[in-house]
C-alpha positions in Angstrom: 140.0 -78.8 53.3 142.1 -81.1 55.7 143.7 -82.2 52.0 144.5 -79.9 48.7 145.1 -81.9 45.9 146.2 -81.0 42.7 144.5 -82.5 39.6 146.2 -81.5 36.2 143.5 -82.5 33.3 144.8 -84.3 30.3 143.8 -83.5 26.8 142.8 -86.2 24.9 144.9 -87.1 21.2 144.3 -85.0 17.9 140.6 -85.3 16.6 139.7 -87.1 19.4 137.1 -86.3 21.9 137.4 -86.4 26.5 134.2 -87.2 28.6 134.5 -87.0 31.7 131.6 -87.4 33.9 130.2 -87.8 37.5 127.3 -88.5 39.9 126.9 -87.7 43.3 124.1 -88.8 45.5 122.0 -87.9 49.1 119.2 -89.0 51.0 117.2 -86.6 49.6 118.2 -86.7 45.4 120.9 -88.0 42.8 122.0 -86.5 39.7 124.4 -86.6 37.6 126.7 -84.3 34.7 129.7 -84.5 32.5 131.3 -82.1 30.3 133.1 -83.3 26.7 136.6 -81.5 25.6 138.8 -81.7 22.5 142.3 -81.9 21.8 143.3 -78.4 22.3 140.8 -78.7 25.9 138.1 -76.4 24.0 134.7 -76.5 25.2 132.4 -79.3 23.1 129.4 -79.8 25.1 127.9 -81.0 28.6 124.9 -81.9 30.4 123.4 -82.2 33.7 120.3 -84.3 34.9 118.4 -84.9 38.1 117.8 -88.4 38.5 115.5 -88.4 41.5 116.3 -90.8 44.5 118.6 -93.6 44.1 122.3 -94.5 44.8 125.8 -92.9 43.8 126.5 -96.2 41.9 123.2 -95.8 40.1 124.1 -91.5 39.3 127.3 -92.6 38.0 126.3 -95.4 36.0 123.9 -93.0 34.4 126.2 -90.7 33.9 128.3 -92.9 31.8 125.4 -94.2 30.1 124.3 -90.9 29.0 127.8 -89.6 27.9 128.0 -92.7 25.7 124.2 -92.1 24.5 125.5 -88.5 23.3 129.0 -89.8 21.8 127.0 -92.3 20.0 
């Protein structure tokens, strides 16, 4: 790696759930996924979805939309 960047996860407020999502696309396929953690950083749930072909923007948007559906 040319550059290594430290990322520190910050837990949500007490009695809240935090959802982190991501999406990726290549010229062959795209997918999205997400993870949910509580205020103690305990695993609550996750998802991953193959989206077929599409753009990175569509994959990112699909991940956010799926996280909102699950939260609802």
